[in-house]
C-alpha positions in Angstrom: 0.0 0.0 0.0 2.8 2.3 0.9 4.6 1.6 -2.4 1.3 2.2 -4.2 0.8 5.6 -2.4 4.3 6.6 -3.3 3.9 5.7 -6.9 0.6 7.6 -7.0 2.3 10.6 -5.5 5.1 10.4 -8.1 2.5 10.3 -10.9 0.7 13.4 -9.5 4.0 15.3 -9.2 5.0 14.3 -12.7 1.7 15.4 -14.1 1.9 18.8 -12.3 5.5 19.2 -13.5 4.6 18.5 -17.2 1.6 20.7 -17.0 3.6 23.6 -15.5 6.4 23.0 -18.1 3.8 23.1 -20.9 2.3 26.3 -19.6 5.8 27.8 -19.3 6.6 26.6 -22.8 3.4 28.1 -24.2 4.2 31.4 -22.6 7.7 31.4 -24.1 6.4 30.7 -27.6 5.6 34.3 -28.3 7.8 35.3 -31.3 10.5 37.8 -30.3 9.2 40.3 -32.8 5.8 40.2 -31.1 7.5 40.8 -27.7 9.0 43.9 -29.3 5.6 45.0 -30.5 4.2 45.0 -27.0 7.3 47.1 -25.9 7.0 49.5 -28.8 3.3 50.1 -28.2 3.7 50.1 -24.4 0.6 47.8 -24.1 -0.2 44.5 -22.5 -1.2 41.5 -24.6 -1.0 37.8 -25.0 0.0 35.2 -27.6 -2.5 32.4 -28.3 -3.6 30.4 -31.3 -0.8 31.8 -33.3 -1.9 35.4 -32.8 -0.7 38.3 -30.7 -3.5 40.3 -29.2 -2.7 43.8 -28.0 -5.2 45.1 -25.4 -6.5 48.7 -25.8 -9.2 48.9 -23.2 -11.2 52.1 -22.6 -10.9 51.8 -18.8 -10.5 55.6 -18.8 -14.2 55.9 -19.7 -17.1 55.5 -17.3 -19.8 54.3 -19.7 -23.5 53.7 -18.9 -26.1 52.2 -21.2 -29.7 53.3 -20.4 -28.4 54.5 -17.1 -26.8 51.1 -16.3 -23.1 51.5 -15.4 -21.2 49.0 -17.5 -17.6 47.7 -16.9 -14.9 47.8 -19.6 -15.1 44.0 -20.4 -18.8 44.4 -21.2 -17.8 45.6 -24.7 -15.3 48.5 -24.4 -12.0 46.5 -24.7 -10.4 47.7 -27.9 -7.6 45.6 -29.5 -5.3 45.0 -32.4 -4.0 41.5 -33.3 -1.2 40.2 -35.4 -0.6 36.8 -37.0 2.0 35.4 -39.4 1.0 35.1 -43.1 2.4 32.4 -45.4 4.0 35.0 -47.7 6.4 36.4 -45.1 4.2 39.3 -44.0 2.2 39.8 -40.8 -1.5 40.5 -40.9 -2.9 43.0 -38.5 -6.6 43.5 -37.7 -8.2 45.4 -34.9 -11.2 47.1 -33.4 -10.7 50.4 -31.6 -13.2 51.9 -29.2 -13.4 55.7 -29.7 -15.3 58.7 -28.5 -16.8 60.6 -31.5 -14.3 63.4 -31.1 -11.5 60.9 -31.4 -12.7 59.1 -34.5 -11.4 61.4 -37.3 -8.1 62.4 -35.7 -7.3 58.7 -35.1 -8.6 57.8 -38.6 -6.3 60.4 -40.2 -3.3 59.2 -38.2 -3.9 55.7 -39.3 -4.4 56.6 -43.0 -1.3 58.8 -43.0 0.7 55.8 -41.8 -0.6 53.3 -44.3 -3.1 51.5 -42.1 -6.5 50.8 -43.6 -9.8 51.6 -41.9 -12.4 49.0 -43.0 -15.5 49.8 -40.9 -16.8 52.5 -38.6 -20.1 52.0 -36.7 -21.7 51.9 -33.3 -22.2 48.7 -31.2 -24.7 50.2 -28.7 -27.7 52.5 -28.4 -28.1 54.8 -25.4 -24.5 54.7 -24.4 -23.1 57.7 -22.5 -20.6 58.8 -23.5 -21.4 57.7 -27.1 -18.6 55.5 -28.5 -17.8 54.3 -32.0 -15.9 51.2 -33.2 -13.2 51.5 -35.9 -12.0 48.3 -37.6 -8.5 48.4 -39.0 -6.3 46.3 -41.2 -2.6 46.3 -42.1 0.1 44.2 -43.8 3.8 44.2 -43.2 6.5 43.2 -40.8 5.5 43.2 -37.1 7.8 46.0 -36.1 6.7 48.2 -39.0 3.0 47.6 -38.3 3.6 48.6 -34.7 5.3 51.8 -35.8 2.5 52.6 -38.3 -0.4 52.0 -35.9 1.1 53.7 -32.9 0.4 57.3 -33.8 -3.3 56.5 -34.0 -3.3 54.5 -30.7 -1.4 57.3 -28.9 -4.3 59.7 -29.7 -6.9 57.5 -27.9 -7.9 59.4 -24.7 -5.9 62.5 -25.7 -8.1 64.4 -28.1 -9.5 67.7 -27.1 -13.0 68.3 -28.4 -13.3 71.3 -30.7 -15.3 74.3 -29.8 -18.1 74.7 -32.3 -20.0 77.9 -33.1 -23.6 78.0 -34.3 -24.0 78.2 -38.0 -24.5 81.7 -39.3 -28.1 82.8 -39.9 -27.0 85.6 -42.2 -25.1 85.6 -45.4 -25.6 85.0 -49.1 -27.7 82.1 -50.2 -26.1 79.0 -51.6 -24.8 79.5 -55.2 -26.2 76.2 -56.5 -24.9 76.9 -60.0 -21.4 77.3 -58.7 -21.7 74.1 -56.6 -23.0 72.1 -59.6 -20.1 73.4 -61.7 -17.5 72.4 -59.1 -19.0 68.9 -58.6 -19.7 68.4 -62.3 -23.3 67.3 -61.6 -26.5 69.3 -61.2 -28.6 68.8 -58.1 -32.1 69.4 -56.9 -33.5 72.0 -54.5 -35.7 70.8 -51.6 -36.6 73.7 -49.4 -33.3 75.1 -48.0 -31.3 72.0 -49.0 -29.5 71.5 -52.2 -28.7 67.8 -53.0 -26.5 66.4 -55.7 -26.9 62.6 -56.4 -24.5 60.7 -58.6 -25.3 57.1 -59.6 -22.9 54.2 -60.0 -24.1 52.9 -63.3 -20.5 52.0 -64.1 -20.9 49.0 -61.8 -23.7 47.4 -63.9 -25.2 45.7 -60.9 -28.1 43.4 -61.2 -30.3 41.5 -58.7 -32.4 38.7 -60.2 -32.0 40.4 -63.6 -33.2 43.8 -62.3 -30.9 46.7 -62.7 -29.8 48.1 -59.3 -29.5 51.8 -60.2 -29.3 55.1 -58.3 -33.0 55.0 -57.6 -32.5 51.6 -55.9 -29.8 53.1 -53.6 -26.7 52.5 -55.6 -25.6 56.1 -55.5 -23.3 58.8 -54.1 -24.8 62.0 -52.8 -24.1 65.3 -51.1 -26.6 67.6 -49.3 -25.7 71.3 -48.8 -27.4 73.6 -46.2 -26.6 77.0 -44.9 -25.0 80.0 -46.7 -22.3 80.3 -49.3 -19.8 81.3 -46.7 -20.9 79.1 -43.8 -22.5 75.8 -44.9 -22.7 72.2 -43.8 -22.5 69.1 -46.0 -23.6 65.5 -45.4 -23.8 62.5 -47.6 -23.1 59.0 -48.6 -20.5 57.6 -51.0 -20.9 54.2 -52.7 -17.4 52.6 -53.2 -15.8 49.4 -54.4 -13.5 47.8 -51.9 -10.4 49.2 -53.5 -11.9 52.7 -53.6 -12.4 53.0 -49.8 -9.0 54.1 -48.7 -8.5 56.6 -51.5 -11.9 58.2 -50.8 -11.2 58.3 -47.1 -7.9 60.0 -47.7 -9.5 62.5 -50.1 -12.2 63.5 -47.7 -9.9 63.8 -44.6 -7.4 65.8 -46.7 -10.2 68.3 -47.3 -11.3 68.5 -43.7 -14.4 66.3 -44.0 -15.4 64.1 -41.0 -16.2 60.4 -41.5 -19.2 59.2 -39.5 -19.8 55.6 -40.7 -18.3 53.0 -43.0 -20.5 49.9 -43.7 -22.4 48.0 -46.3 -26.1 48.5 -47.3 -26.6 45.2 -49.2 -25.6 41.5 -48.9 -24.7 39.2 -51.7 -24.0 42.2 -54.0 -21.4 41.7 -56.7 -19.2 43.6 -56.8 -19.2 44.3 -53.1 -20.1 47.9 -52.4 -19.1 49.7 -49.3 -20.9 52.9 -48.2 -19.3 55.8 -46.4 -21.3 58.6 -44.6 -19.6 61.9 -43.9 -20.2 65.4 -42.5 -18.4 68.7 -42.9 -18.6 72.4 -42.3 -17.1 75.4 -44.1 -17.7 77.6 -47.1 -20.0 75.9 -49.6 -17.3 76.1 -52.3 -14.8 74.3 -50.1 -17.3 71.6 -49.3 -18.1 71.1 -52.9 -14.5 70.8 -53.7 -14.0 68.2 -51.1 -16.9 66.2 -52.4 -15.5 66.4 -55.9 -12.2 65.1 -54.7 -13.9 62.0 -53.4 -15.9 61.6 -56.6 -12.7 61.7 -58.6 -11.5 58.5 -56.7 -14.5 56.5 -57.9 -14.3 54.4 -61.0 -10.5 54.3 -61.3 -10.4 50.6 -61.0 -12.8 50.0 -63.9 -16.3 48.8 -64.0 -17.5 46.0 -61.7 -19.2 42.8 -62.5 -23.0 42.1 -62.5 -24.5 40.6 -59.4 -26.5 37.3 -59.7 -28.9 36.8 -62.6 
């Protein structure tokens, strides 16, 4: 009995030893370049299932939903993750949790450093403060990706909201002829709003044989309101996947804020992404910004028809 007890104890000790050794081995399997990523970003993270996950929690925010105080793990833990591709590059994806005043500064910092922004939307209703979720993507060596994403991450929690003045109630009316000339398309007047709509007929999209045209929602538009010197613009841009980043860059370069990036349809071929935006300034400046975005559409050639 004593020998049996001793053998059983040895088995237990051996099992614990191997389990501990395995855990230690797993912890040491993080590639050295990923260890450097954590140091470079000055963030915590872990390495599991072949991916490094860098934690970017919004523990600095006290968020409530319908008056219910919610902890950070409830859905406010932003992150970026890296994994090794088979072609010698690392693939980075992520989801950043941002206050609305942080969205466009962070977006510009990412675009300026070669990181793609692939979606922008909300995950909650009734959240206070209101937060948005920005999905990102990048390709390259781990150290380079860390260097490129860091300027955007460093802005999180450190953006001062701008002071906004009310729109001027006086001034000359919108010069719609001038706006149409700048954009290259005429619009329609609806009360105090002038709206220019541009279809994407170049995509030749069909659904069950029916043409999906501008009237069916496959369009890009801009609505102008205010005066010629102090106006606001809002709209929606229909883009192919390879047009998203150029359009984002064109709008941000011209001072236009991005408020959403998502799709409107499923099973569409080619895939079309829609971008909603907002801006304020002189009407001429806003029209020029819209035209800059329009100029990025169609450069990749016509798309292919969706299902018959």
